[in-house]
Backbone as CSV, one residue per row, in Angstrom:
resi,resn,N_x,N_y,N_z,CA_x,CA_y,CA_z,C_x,C_y,C_z
1,MET,63.944,106.525,77.486,62.755,106.418,76.636,62.880,107.385,75.450
2,PRO,62.638,106.922,74.222,62.628,107.846,73.074,61.537,108.903,73.236
3,LEU,61.767,110.069,72.657,60.742,111.111,72.682,59.518,110.652,71.894
4,LEU,59.750,110.025,70.750,58.673,109.541,69.880,58.975,108.118,69.452
5,GLU,57.978,107.260,69.526,58.092,105.883,69.036,56.972,105.625,68.037
6,VAL,57.349,105.291,66.821,56.391,104.942,65.772,56.520,103.447,65.525
7,LYS,55.398,102.722,65.685,55.442,101.266,65.635,54.464,100.733,64.587
8,SER,55.009,100.155,63.524,54.213,99.482,62.483,53.037,100.346,62.034
9,LEU,53.300,101.605,61.744,52.249,102.563,61.406,51.828,102.416,59.948
10,SER,50.525,102.263,59.730,49.979,102.146,58.381,48.818,103.113,58.199
11,LYS,48.642,103.572,56.940,47.524,104.449,56.602,47.030,104.096,55.210
12,ASP,45.728,103.793,55.118,45.086,103.475,53.845,44.116,104.587,53.459
13,PHE,44.043,104.854,52.158,43.040,105.752,51.598,42.251,104.983,50.537
14,SER,41.032,104.588,50.870,40.162,103.878,49.915,40.883,102.717,49.245
15,GLY,41.564,101.930,50.046,42.249,100.758,49.527,43.675,100.989,49.097
16,LEU,44.097,102.263,48.993,45.473,102.580,48.632,46.295,102.749,49.904
17,ARG,47.365,101.998,50.021,48.197,102.060,51.227,49.258,103.146,51.050
18,ALA,49.112,104.227,51.814,50.043,105.357,51.745,51.214,105.186,52.701
19,LEU,50.978,104.498,53.830,52.036,104.136,54.772,51.890,102.653,55.079
20,ASP,53.014,101.934,55.084,52.951,100.488,55.226,53.932,100.016,56.301
21,GLU,53.402,99.815,57.518,54.180,99.228,58.616,55.473,100.011,58.889
22,VAL,55.371,101.322,58.999,56.540,102.177,59.222,56.860,102.246,60.713
23,SER,58.134,102.031,61.046,58.584,102.081,62.441,59.889,102.874,62.536
24,PHE,60.005,103.706,63.565,61.254,104.399,63.880,61.078,105.096,65.219
25,THR,62.166,105.645,65.749,62.113,106.433,66.976,62.800,107.772,66.740
26,ALA,62.425,108.766,67.551,63.061,110.086,67.502,63.431,110.490,68.918
27,GLU,64.541,111.211,69.047,65.075,111.569,70.349,65.009,113.076,70.571
28,ALA,64.931,113.484,71.831,65.030,114.901,72.179,66.426,115.411,71.830
29,GLY,66.501,116.641,71.313,67.788,117.236,70.989,68.483,116.593,69.808
30,LYS,67.728,115.911,68.944,68.279,115.277,67.745,67.430,115.650,66.528
31,ILE,68.044,115.633,65.361,67.332,115.912,64.111,67.273,114.632,63.301
32,LEU,66.072,114.155,63.037,65.851,112.951,62.242,65.277,113.357,60.896
33,GLY,65.950,112.996,59.815,65.475,113.318,58.476,64.529,112.251,57.958
34,ILE,63.472,112.698,57.274,62.538,111.795,56.589,62.612,112.150,55.113
35,ILE,63.174,111.258,54.303,63.341,111.562,52.883,62.707,110.471,52.031
36,GLY,62.612,110.750,50.744,62.033,109.815,49.794,61.496,110.566,48.591
37,PRO,61.281,109.881,47.480,60.744,110.540,46.285,59.322,111.029,46.506
38,ASN,58.831,111.846,45.575,57.445,112.300,45.651,56.507,111.100,45.714
39,GLY,55.493,111.190,46.589,54.545,110.089,46.734,55.002,108.995,47.669
40,ALA,56.110,109.239,48.377,56.642,108.192,49.266,55.845,108.058,50.552
41,GLY,55.046,109.075,50.910,54.248,109.012,52.125,54.735,109.927,53.238
42,LYS,55.653,110.837,52.921,56.277,111.668,53.957,55.274,112.609,54.630
43,THR,54.535,113.378,53.833,53.577,114.311,54.421,52.408,113.563,55.059
44,THR,52.015,112.437,54.486,50.993,111.601,55.128,51.458,111.179,56.516
45,LEU,52.725,110.833,56.632,53.287,110.474,57.934,53.121,111.630,58.923
46,PHE,53.461,112.843,58.514,53.311,113.999,59.403,51.846,114.225,59.763
47,ASN,50.956,114.031,58.794,49.525,114.230,59.068,49.004,113.224,60.092
48,VAL,49.529,112.010,60.059,49.121,111.010,61.047,49.745,111.325,62.409
49,LEU,51.014,111.717,62.421,51.681,112.016,63.687,51.049,113.221,64.392
50,SER,50.532,114.172,63.612,49.887,115.345,64.216,48.389,115.136,64.394
51,CYS,47.923,113.917,64.093,46.522,113.516,64.271,45.563,114.285,63.367
52,SER,46.063,114.812,62.257,45.183,115.380,61.238,44.494,114.265,60.460
53,TYR,45.174,113.115,60.299,44.598,111.916,59.700,44.563,110.814,60.756
54,PRO,43.524,110.003,60.791,43.558,108.809,61.640,44.432,107.740,60.991
55,SER,45.081,106.938,61.794,45.863,105.831,61.250,44.943,104.658,60.938
56,THR,45.412,103.749,60.089,44.694,102.509,59.835,45.092,101.445,60.847
57,SER,46.370,101.392,61.167,46.869,100.458,62.177,48.222,100.955,62.669
58,GLY,48.690,100.325,63.737,49.976,100.709,64.302,49.804,101.525,65.568
59,GLU,50.907,102.060,66.056,50.913,102.806,67.312,51.939,103.925,67.241
60,VAL,51.619,105.033,67.901,52.555,106.140,68.054,52.540,106.550,69.521
61,LEU,53.722,106.556,70.131,53.875,106.967,71.516,54.713,108.233,71.577
62,PHE,54.223,109.240,72.278,54.974,110.463,72.516,55.250,110.566,74.005
63,GLN,56.526,110.515,74.361,56.936,110.469,75.770,56.225,109.329,76.504
64,GLY,56.096,108.203,75.800,55.501,107.013,76.378,53.991,106.968,76.361
65,ARG,53.343,107.996,75.829,51.881,108.085,75.841,51.319,107.906,74.434
66,SER,50.319,107.051,74.278,49.687,106.840,72.981,48.926,108.092,72.552
67,ILE,49.100,108.507,71.291,48.474,109.761,70.840,47.523,109.592,69.657
68,LEU,47.424,108.418,69.067,46.709,108.290,67.802,45.212,108.541,67.900
69,ARG,44.639,108.438,69.066,43.209,108.705,69.218,42.934,110.144,69.672
70,MET,43.978,110.942,69.709,43.821,112.333,70.131,43.435,113.229,68.954
71,LYS,42.982,114.438,69.290,42.705,115.462,68.293,43.952,116.325,68.099
72,PRO,44.059,117.023,66.953,45.271,117.819,66.702,45.609,118.804,67.819
73,HIS,44.596,119.491,68.379,44.916,120.471,69.423,45.387,119.789,70.703
74,GLU,44.930,118.567,70.947,45.384,117.834,72.127,46.846,117.431,71.978
75,VAL,47.228,117.059,70.765,48.618,116.687,70.503,49.524,117.909,70.647
76,SER,49.060,119.066,70.179,49.873,120.278,70.322,50.043,120.636,71.795
77,HIS,49.016,120.413,72.599,49.126,120.676,74.033,50.170,119.763,74.678
78,LEU,50.294,118.549,74.167,51.278,117.618,74.719,52.708,118.049,74.418
79,GLY,52.905,118.769,73.300,54.247,119.234,72.975,54.742,118.861,71.596
80,ILE,53.828,118.704,70.624,54.215,118.453,69.238,53.785,119.653,68.400
81,GLY,54.756,120.354,67.807,54.479,121.470,66.910,54.744,121.059,65.477
82,ARG,54.130,121.782,64.537,54.225,121.345,63.151,54.193,122.545,62.207
83,THR,55.022,122.510,61.174,54.929,123.472,60.078,54.444,122.737,58.829
84,PHE,54.076,123.526,57.811,53.513,122.949,56.598,54.382,123.299,55.393
85,GLN,54.355,122.402,54.414,55.091,122.619,53.172,54.630,123.904,52.484
86,ILE,53.322,124.125,52.446,52.765,125.380,51.933,52.442,126.237,53.152
87,VAL,53.095,127.394,53.258,52.951,128.211,54.462,51.505,128.686,54.610
88,ARG,51.042,128.737,55.877,49.646,129.050,56.149,49.486,130.087,57.262
89,PRO,50.089,131.266,57.110,49.866,132.286,58.129,48.486,132.922,57.981
90,PHE,48.073,133.680,59.008,46.906,134.549,58.860,47.378,135.761,58.061
91,GLN,47.050,135.765,56.770,47.684,136.685,55.837,47.471,138.153,56.190
92,ASN,46.301,138.494,56.713,45.976,139.897,56.964,46.225,140.313,58.408
93,LEU,46.892,139.468,59.185,47.340,139.831,60.525,48.843,140.082,60.493
94,ASP,49.309,140.950,61.388,50.745,141.204,61.412,51.486,140.025,62.048
95,VAL,52.801,140.085,61.950,53.641,138.979,62.400,53.445,138.713,63.891
96,GLU,53.439,139.771,64.694,53.261,139.593,66.140,51.944,138.905,66.459
97,THR,50.856,139.329,65.804,49.543,138.756,66.094,49.472,137.302,65.657
98,ASN,50.103,136.966,64.535,50.162,135.572,64.106,50.745,134.688,65.200
99,VAL,51.804,135.157,65.838,52.455,134.345,66.863,51.665,134.383,68.169
100,LEU,51.018,135.526,68.469,50.180,135.616,69.665,49.037,134.607,69.631
101,VAL,48.455,134.404,68.458,47.372,133.430,68.332,47.842,132.053,68.768
102,ALA,49.056,131.675,68.329,49.597,130.376,68.724,49.994,130.372,70.195
103,PHE,50.572,131.477,70.658,51.057,131.539,72.038,49.923,131.355,73.046
104,GLY,48.746,131.880,72.735,47.645,131.810,73.675,46.768,130.595,73.542
105,HIS,47.234,129.570,72.819,46.357,128.444,72.502,45.866,127.696,73.735
106,ARG,46.585,127.802,74.849,46.192,127.049,76.045,45.112,127.755,76.866
107,ILE,44.871,129.060,76.580,43.997,129.804,77.482,42.779,130.421,76.825
108,TYR,42.790,130.617,75.491,41.643,131.340,74.945,40.459,130.423,74.665
109,PRO,39.245,130.947,74.858,38.052,130.119,74.669,37.689,129.907,73.208
110,SER,38.108,130.816,72.323,37.860,130.651,70.897,38.959,131.368,70.133
111,LEU,39.159,130.982,68.868,40.284,131.482,68.083,40.318,132.996,68.019
112,TRP,39.184,133.626,67.709,39.202,135.062,67.458,39.164,135.904,68.727
113,LYS,39.040,135.271,69.905,39.228,135.995,71.158,40.675,135.924,71.637
114,SER,41.495,135.170,70.924,42.831,134.861,71.415,43.728,136.080,71.494
115,THR,43.700,136.944,70.476,44.660,138.032,70.461,44.388,139.023,71.579
116,GLY,43.129,139.257,71.918,42.815,140.157,73.012,43.293,139.618,74.346
117,LEU,43.048,138.336,74.588,43.470,137.729,75.840,44.984,137.720,75.997
118,CYS,45.678,137.615,74.873,47.122,137.415,74.960,47.928,138.703,74.893
119,ARG,47.276,139.846,74.736,48.051,141.088,74.669,48.365,141.623,76.069
120,ARG,48.806,140.719,76.922,49.270,141.096,78.241,50.779,141.292,78.168
121,PRO,51.358,142.108,79.045,52.795,142.392,78.931,53.664,141.149,78.874
122,GLU,53.356,140.145,79.713,54.199,138.952,79.721,54.085,138.167,78.422
123,ALA,52.878,138.165,77.814,52.697,137.469,76.542,53.428,138.203,75.423
124,LEU,53.299,139.517,75.392,53.979,140.308,74.366,55.490,140.168,74.476
125,GLU,55.986,140.126,75.696,57.428,139.954,75.893,57.893,138.593,75.404
126,ALA,57.121,137.548,75.710,57.487,136.204,75.265,57.456,136.089,73.747
127,VAL,56.432,136.674,73.118,56.322,136.614,71.660,57.447,137.407,71.007
128,GLN,57.773,138.565,71.567,58.877,139.329,70.997,60.177,138.540,71.079
129,GLY,60.355,137.804,72.176,61.526,136.945,72.287,61.563,135.875,71.206
130,LEU,60.403,135.291,70.896,60.322,134.300,69.817,60.655,134.920,68.469
131,LEU,60.164,136.141,68.235,60.433,136.809,66.965,61.922,137.109,66.817
132,GLU,62.556,137.544,67.889,63.997,137.783,67.835,64.748,136.471,67.602
133,ARG,64.297,135.440,68.264,64.941,134.122,68.166,64.890,133.570,66.751
134,THR,63.838,133.885,66.015,63.667,133.368,64.653,64.011,134.395,63.574
135,GLY,64.604,135.518,63.965,65.027,136.522,62.990,63.914,137.390,62.444
136,LEU,62.789,137.446,63.153,61.632,138.208,62.681,61.414,139.511,63.444
137,GLY,62.325,139.855,64.341,62.162,141.051,65.149,61.857,142.315,64.361
138,PRO,62.567,142.584,63.240,62.298,143.805,62.480,60.946,143.802,61.763
139,TYR,60.264,142.659,61.718,59.017,142.530,60.947,57.782,142.416,61.841
140,THR,57.918,142.804,63.101,56.834,142.638,64.070,55.506,143.181,63.563
141,ARG,55.506,144.364,62.962,54.262,145.012,62.531,53.932,144.769,61.060
142,SER,54.728,143.973,60.377,54.463,143.694,58.959,53.331,142.687,58.823
143,LEU,52.455,142.903,57.834,51.432,141.908,57.548,52.082,140.645,57.003
144,ALA,51.573,139.499,57.407,52.163,138.232,56.971,52.171,138.108,55.450
145,LYS,51.133,138.628,54.792,51.044,138.476,53.335,52.141,139.250,52.612
146,ASN,52.762,140.223,53.283,53.794,141.040,52.644,55.200,140.516,52.858
147,LEU,55.347,139.461,53.631,56.673,138.900,53.884,57.173,138.118,52.673
148,PRO,58.473,138.170,52.377,59.029,137.246,51.385,58.954,135.818,51.902
149,LEU,59.065,134.852,50.991,58.861,133.445,51.357,59.766,133.001,52.494
150,GLY,61.034,133.407,52.465,61.954,132.968,53.502,61.500,133.363,54.892
151,PHE,60.924,134.556,55.016,60.451,135.009,56.319,59.086,134.419,56.660
152,LYS,58.294,134.076,55.656,57.063,133.337,55.942,57.393,131.961,56.515
153,LYS,58.454,131.334,56.009,58.886,130.045,56.563,59.315,130.211,58.020
154,ARG,60.004,131.301,58.313,60.414,131.563,59.686,59.197,131.817,60.579
155,LEU,58.194,132.493,60.028,56.974,132.739,60.787,56.273,131.419,61.118
156,GLU,56.271,130.474,60.176,55.714,129.145,60.460,56.418,128.508,61.658
157,ILE,57.739,128.621,61.677,58.498,128.026,62.776,58.222,128.769,64.080
158,ALA,58.142,130.107,64.021,57.858,130.889,65.230,56.503,130.515,65.816
159,ARG,55.505,130.338,64.961,54.173,129.958,65.462,54.214,128.562,66.080
160,ALA,54.965,127.651,65.463,55.087,126.312,66.046,55.813,126.371,67.389
161,LEU,56.839,127.210,67.497,57.578,127.329,68.750,56.732,127.955,69.850
162,ALA,55.755,128.774,69.463,54.867,129.379,70.460,54.030,128.324,71.186
163,LEU,53.920,127.148,70.618,53.220,126.037,71.265,54.087,125.346,72.316
164,GLN,55.336,125.814,72.455,56.291,125.250,73.418,56.492,123.752,73.185
165,PRO,56.883,123.377,71.964,56.978,121.955,71.643,58.230,121.298,72.198
166,ARG,58.112,120.015,72.493,59.274,119.160,72.724,59.729,118.526,71.418
167,LEU,58.783,118.378,70.469,59.065,117.784,69.163,58.504,118.706,68.085
168,LEU,59.332,118.989,67.069,58.941,119.892,65.992,58.978,119.142,64.661
169,LEU,57.847,119.129,63.953,57.755,118.491,62.642,57.888,119.571,61.578
170,LEU,58.961,119.539,60.806,59.231,120.551,59.787,59.065,119.928,58.403
171,ASP,58.068,120.406,57.653,57.755,119.853,56.335,58.354,120.741,55.250
172,GLU,59.490,120.308,54.708,60.217,121.005,53.646,60.453,122.484,53.968
173,PRO,61.137,122.782,55.065,61.345,124.182,55.435,62.176,124.979,54.446
174,SER,63.049,124.328,53.678,63.882,125.073,52.733,63.296,125.113,51.330
175,GLY,62.103,124.533,51.130,61.499,124.499,49.803,61.270,125.897,49.241
176,GLY,61.784,126.155,48.039,61.602,127.443,47.377,62.564,128.523,47.803
177,LEU,63.507,128.209,48.711,64.424,129.223,49.216,65.734,129.232,48.425
178,ARG,66.361,130.406,48.381,67.690,130.522,47.797,68.718,129.896,48.735
179,TYR,69.930,129.683,48.210,70.970,129.009,48.996,71.233,129.734,50.312
180,GLU,71.389,131.054,50.268,71.691,131.807,51.482,70.557,131.702,52.498
181,GLU,69.323,131.763,52.010,68.173,131.628,52.904,68.134,130.243,53.540
182,SER,68.420,129.216,52.735,68.443,127.848,53.258,69.512,127.691,54.332
183,TYR,70.682,128.284,54.087,71.779,128.185,55.047,71.398,128.856,56.370
184,GLN,70.772,130.031,56.300,70.350,130.732,57.513,69.287,129.937,58.267
185,LEU,68.388,129.298,57.518,67.359,128.483,58.162,67.975,127.259,58.830
186,MET,68.989,126.682,58.205,69.691,125.551,58.811,70.298,125.949,60.155
187,GLU,70.856,127.150,60.224,71.432,127.619,61.490,70.359,127.719,62.571
188,LEU,69.177,128.195,62.193,68.072,128.288,63.150,67.669,126.903,63.651
189,ILE,67.552,125.933,62.747,67.152,124.578,63.131,68.193,123.945,64.057
190,LEU,69.468,124.182,63.781,70.517,123.658,64.660,70.433,124.289,66.047
191,THR,70.077,125.568,66.106,69.907,126.230,67.400,68.775,125.587,68.192
192,LEU,67.678,125.268,67.505,66.547,124.622,68.178,66.957,123.248,68.709
193,ARG,67.711,122.513,67.909,68.211,121.206,68.364,69.064,121.360,69.617
194,ASP,69.940,122.363,69.608,70.842,122.564,70.739,70.089,122.989,72.001
195,GLN,68.863,123.486,71.833,68.024,123.841,72.977,67.220,122.651,73.490
196,GLY,67.450,121.473,72.896,66.831,120.246,73.395,65.561,119.831,72.691
197,ILE,65.155,120.572,71.645,63.947,120.214,70.904,64.274,119.095,69.917
198,GLY,63.444,118.064,69.888,63.576,117.037,68.867,62.973,117.524,67.561
199,VAL,63.619,117.211,66.446,63.165,117.687,65.138,63.004,116.502,64.188
200,LEU,61.830,116.421,63.550,61.620,115.545,62.400,61.573,116.437,61.179
201,LEU,62.418,116.154,60.198,62.605,117.039,59.054,62.315,116.314,57.749
202,ILE,61.252,116.729,57.045,61.031,116.296,55.671,61.732,117.298,54.756
203,GLU,62.550,116.820,53.845,63.302,117.752,53.010,63.742,117.074,51.715
204,HIS,63.597,117.802,50.592,64.084,117.309,49.301,65.496,117.793,48.997
205,ASN,65.919,118.877,49.639,67.265,119.405,49.434,68.250,118.504,50.178
206,MET,68.953,117.661,49.416,69.795,116.657,50.045,70.983,117.260,50.774
207,GLN,71.448,118.438,50.345,72.540,119.077,51.067,72.087,119.480,52.462
208,VAL,70.853,119.999,52.562,70.287,120.354,53.863,70.168,119.105,54.732
209,VAL,69.655,118.026,54.169,69.484,116.778,54.926,70.821,116.273,55.452
210,MET,71.817,116.220,54.581,73.103,115.660,54.972,73.843,116.550,55.963
211,ASP,73.612,117.853,55.900,74.272,118.769,56.832,73.610,118.780,58.206
212,LEU,72.298,118.538,58.257,71.553,118.705,59.497,71.311,117.418,60.279
213,CYS,71.045,116.322,59.594,70.423,115.158,60.241,71.452,114.155,60.753
214,GLU,71.327,113.789,62.029,72.176,112.735,62.581,71.770,111.364,62.039
215,ARG,70.461,111.150,61.922,69.945,109.907,61.359,68.907,110.251,60.295
216,ILE,68.699,109.307,59.374,67.782,109.524,58.263,66.943,108.268,58.062
217,VAL,65.632,108.476,57.886,64.702,107.409,57.511,64.290,107.653,56.063
218,VAL,64.330,106.598,55.251,63.992,106.722,53.833,62.707,105.950,53.550
219,LEU,61.732,106.637,52.980,60.469,106.019,52.582,60.400,105.903,51.067
220,ASP,59.743,104.856,50.610,59.460,104.692,49.176,58.155,103.916,49.049
221,HIS,57.182,104.501,48.345,55.865,103.892,48.198,55.267,103.493,49.550
222,GLY,55.457,104.364,50.553,54.840,104.158,51.850,55.584,103.245,52.800
223,SER,56.662,102.610,52.350,57.424,101.680,53.188,58.778,102.267,53.555
224,LYS,59.241,101.929,54.735,60.604,102.306,55.111,61.580,101.345,54.444
225,ILE,62.468,101.881,53.613,63.427,101.024,52.920,64.825,101.125,53.508
226,ALA,65.056,102.147,54.343,66.380,102.281,54.952,66.292,103.224,56.142
227,GLU,67.219,103.041,57.083,67.381,103.956,58.209,68.826,103.863,58.658
228,GLY,69.434,105.016,58.932,70.813,104.992,59.390,71.447,106.355,59.400
229,SER,72.763,106.369,59.563,73.522,107.610,59.562,73.601,108.173,58.145
230,ARG,74.114,109.394,58.032,74.285,110.000,56.705,75.155,109.121,55.816
231,GLU,76.241,108.609,56.390,77.161,107.790,55.598,76.488,106.498,55.135
232,GLU,75.708,105.882,56.021,75.021,104.645,55.656,73.966,104.885,54.578
233,ILE,73.268,106.002,54.664,72.234,106.311,53.667,72.868,106.608,52.317
234,ARG,73.972,107.351,52.318,74.665,107.651,51.059,75.086,106.381,50.331
235,ALA,75.468,105.372,51.097,76.018,104.152,50.495,74.977,103.070,50.256
236,ASN,73.749,103.280,50.689,72.727,102.235,50.596,72.213,102.113,49.159
237,PRO,72.354,100.945,48.516,71.939,100.809,47.113,70.436,101.000,46.908
238,LEU,69.617,100.621,47.893,68.178,100.829,47.755,67.832,102.314,47.729
239,VAL,68.545,103.094,48.533,68.313,104.533,48.559,68.774,105.166,47.252
240,ILE,69.926,104.754,46.785,70.450,105.293,45.526,69.471,105.028,44.392
241,GLU,68.895,103.842,44.371,67.944,103.504,43.316,66.622,104.244,43.473
242,ALA,66.105,104.295,44.699,64.761,104.827,44.916,64.720,106.344,44.973
243,TYR,65.796,106.976,45.410,65.725,108.423,45.641,66.907,109.163,45.058
244,LEU,68.071,108.891,45.571,69.247,109.647,45.129,69.527,109.405,43.652
245,GLY,69.369,108.155,43.203,69.614,107.852,41.794,68.644,108.572,40.888
246,ARG,67.362,108.657,41.258,66.372,109.358,40.461,66.695,110.824,40.361
247,GLU,67.194,111.390,41.483,67.552,112.804,41.465,68.660,113.056,40.467
248,SER,69.672,112.151,40.450,70.799,112.305,39.528,70.359,112.181,38.085
249,GLU,69.426,111.249,37.809,68.955,111.044,36.441,68.175,112.247,35.929
250,ASP,67.453,112.947,36.853,66.673,114.098,36.440,67.513,115.346,36.222
251,ALA,68.738,115.341,36.768,69.578,116.548,36.723,70.090,116.796,35.314
């Protein structure tokens, strides 16, 4: 059984179709790229998969279970974690506390009681392990607002991992990063894949996509126009016209 099955998924906004009958599957321990030009529907897709937006039609199954009528926190409990294109940490909390808030999501009665409940030795040990795993160990006591962008991106991933996901939705994780930072982040994502986590990756950096993704889905104007291996996507004339060709013309 695929980890995630998306079947004929559509989303309308006041008569405008942002997603049009999109279908694909994602596997555990695999990285699936979602690419396309601006306005293709990529982030809308993530918003529907994480139940931030209701779908107009279609079906989404996670581990065989329908999720489209669930609330975002219910989906996270099932095992879907998500990062955002624009990082959204608690700016005035330190790095450890940011991750503790996510780590305790299953037990605290309200958001602002979470850090107190979770400052137990076993929770602190688990969070410190996550910080080391994501390269944030030296920044445990740093305020999130003082981190450089590359480490804020890592903090987004650490908070998502604190939800203990089986599937991780990464929305442009390398956006705004220098080459070296992007390369280091790619190594982290590959490590997560090797640990059995399924990854859906939205990314405009085509080098990152081609280096990381076993399969790639291409969206254009809300429709899936191609799906296949890196080699198949590189050679697909529809992709070259809709996405890769536009990138070359703008260069």
